[in-house]
C-alpha positions in Angstrom: 19.9 -7.1 8.5 17.0 -8.7 9.4 16.3 -12.6 11.0 12.4 -12.2 9.2 13.6 -15.2 6.7 9.9 -15.0 4.9 7.7 -12.8 2.9 5.1 -10.5 4.4 4.1 -7.2 4.3 2.4 -5.0 7.6 0.7 -2.5 9.0 1.9 -2.2 12.5 -0.9 0.6 14.8 0.0 -0.4 18.6 2.5 -0.9 20.6 2.4 -4.3 21.7 2.4 -5.5 17.8 5.3 -2.8 17.0 7.3 -4.3 20.1 6.5 -8.2 18.8 7.4 -7.1 15.0 10.7 -5.4 16.3 12.2 -8.7 18.5 11.8 -10.8 15.7 13.8 -8.6 13.0 16.1 -8.0 15.1 15.8 -11.5 16.4 15.4 -10.8 20.1 13.5 -13.0 22.6 12.5 -9.9 25.1 14.9 -11.5 27.8 17.8 -8.5 26.4 18.6 -5.9 28.6 19.1 -3.2 25.8 19.4 0.4 27.3 22.6 2.4 24.9 20.9 5.0 23.2 22.9 3.5 20.0 22.1 -0.1 19.7 20.4 -0.8 16.7 19.0 -3.1 18.7 16.3 -0.7 20.6 13.2 -0.3 20.2 12.3 3.1 18.5 9.8 5.3 19.9 6.4 5.3 17.6 3.4 7.2 18.7 0.8 5.4 18.1 -2.8 7.9 18.9 -1.1 9.4 15.8 1.5 7.5 13.9 1.3 4.3 12.1 3.7 1.4 10.9 4.2 0.0 7.5 7.9 -2.7 7.0 7.5 -5.0 4.0 10.0 -7.7 4.9 11.3 -9.4 0.9 12.2 -13.0 2.6 15.6 -14.8 2.5 17.6 -14.0 -1.1 20.3 -16.2 -1.8 22.7 -13.4 -2.8 23.5 -9.5 -2.7 21.2 -6.7 -5.2 17.9 -7.0 -3.8 15.9 -3.8 -3.2 13.2 -2.8 -1.1 11.2 0.5 -1.7 8.3 1.9 0.3 8.0 4.3 -2.6 4.2 6.2 -1.5 1.4 6.1 1.1 -1.9 7.4 0.1 -4.6 8.5 1.2 -7.6 7.8 -0.9 -11.2 8.6 0.7 -11.5 6.0 3.9 -8.3 3.6 2.0 -4.6 4.5 2.5 -2.0 2.5 -0.5 1.2 1.5 -0.2 2.8 1.3 -2.9 6.1 -0.8 -2.5 8.7 -2.0 -5.0 11.2 -5.3 -5.6 14.1 -4.9 -6.6 16.3 -8.0 -8.5 19.5 -7.5 -9.4 20.3 -8.9 -12.9 22.0 -11.7 -14.1 24.8 -9.5 -15.3 25.3 -7.7 -11.3 27.9 -8.7 -10.2 26.6 -9.6 -6.7 27.7 -10.8 -3.2 27.9 -13.9 -2.3 25.2 -14.2 1.2 22.0 -14.7 1.7 19.8 -11.5 2.8 17.0 -10.4 4.2 16.3 -6.9 2.5 13.1 -5.1 4.6 11.4 -1.2 4.7 10.4 0.0 7.5 8.0 3.2 6.9 6.6 5.6 10.1 4.0 7.8 8.6 0.9 10.1 9.9 -2.6 9.3 8.4 -5.3 11.6 8.6 -6.9 9.1 10.3 -5.7 5.9 11.4 -8.8 3.6 11.0 -8.2 3.6 7.0 -8.9 0.6 4.7 -5.0 -0.4 4.0 -3.4 -1.8 0.9 -0.3 -2.4 -0.6 0.3 -2.5 -3.9 3.0 -4.5 -4.7 4.9 -4.2 -7.9 8.3 -6.1 -9.3 11.3 -4.9 -11.1 14.9 -5.6 -12.2 18.0 -4.1 -11.7 18.4 -2.2 -14.6 
């Protein structure tokens, strides 16, 4: 579960930004002493000399059934397009009556770390 309550998209290309976003996502204030490798609050190791991170947060949703997917990362010339699907539950679905915060975090390795990034967001309803 994410602690980020607002809809947002992020491209992370350095360790400091990654640490700040991860702490916000996990609701950490940076003072926790987390050493256990199987604790999901541990900051995943990313080699930012060759990788970048895309993080998409849907924000607060009033019920379950909402989903976020990064469906494709495409490099074309000096641009990178990140395709994102935000999926909403349809009115006929049974949904848990609980507030949720859907998110998707993906690591990828572009050819060039200095490319321009564009998010293409598509909103659909569950069938």
